[in-house]
C-alpha positions, 0 to 999 in steps of 0.5 A: 094038655089035650088035642084041640081039634080033629080026629083025636079032639079032646084026648089027653096028651102025656106030659113030662113030670111036673118038676122036669125042666128038660121038656117045655111043652107048647101050651094048648092055648098057643098051639090053638092060636098057631093052628088058627094062623096056619088055617084049616089046610093041614090035610095032606101036609107032611110035618116035621116036628123038631125038638119035639118034646111031647110031640104035641105039635105033630100030634095036633097036625096028625089029628087035623089030617096031616099025611105024615109027621116026623118027630125029632128029639135027642132025649130018651124021655121025649122020645118015650112021651112022643110014642105014647102021644102018637098012640092017642091019634087014630092011625097015628103010628102008621103016619108017623116016625120018631127019630132020635137025632142030634140036630147039631148034625143038621137036617140033611143027616142020613138018620133024618133023611131016611125017615122022611118019605115025602118033602116036608111042607110044615116045620115046627122047631121048638129048641131050648130057649136062647141056646145056640141050637136055634141058630144051628136049626135055622141055618140047617133049614135054610140049606136042607134038601128035605123041604117041599116047594113052598114050606112053612117054618115056625120057630118057637123061642123065648119072647126076648129072642130077636129072630132074624128078618131073613135067612138065605132062602127064607124071610120072616112073614109073621111074629106072634107072642104068647105068654113067654114065647115068640113064634116066628113064621118063615117062608121061602123068598 
């Protein structure tokens, strides 16, 4: 895995051991496609990378000029990988925070809100496929107070996942499939 574009373009990212099933990194190809959809307007955005795993999405955003990134995971292995990967981004450590947090407790939990200094413009959530955590994360995103005025939310799930068309405040604007993954884009109604 590598950073695709920006100030750290081409730099290798650390990945979990080959036989590890606890972390499933988003492929370079899928990440490149996502950032093509998002467009070049990453500069200045505040990013929240949920179930961050290796932190590849947030690191890519930082490399492309995001103002900040908060990486959230509950696994010690993932937190260590994220810290190593942030180190390859110029000024990555000064523009990011790593938070160990159980997302079943929601996004408005003090452990997370204390790490977020600006409202979040871009959320990427990559929970373990086909688990109840996906519904918990979507419900929490729908009610949390940490989001900016017009955030973009991207959910990665297994390609068989039937993502809801609407949440209370959000609606599905796009769905893309890459390999075994489906990416669903949500914006405020």
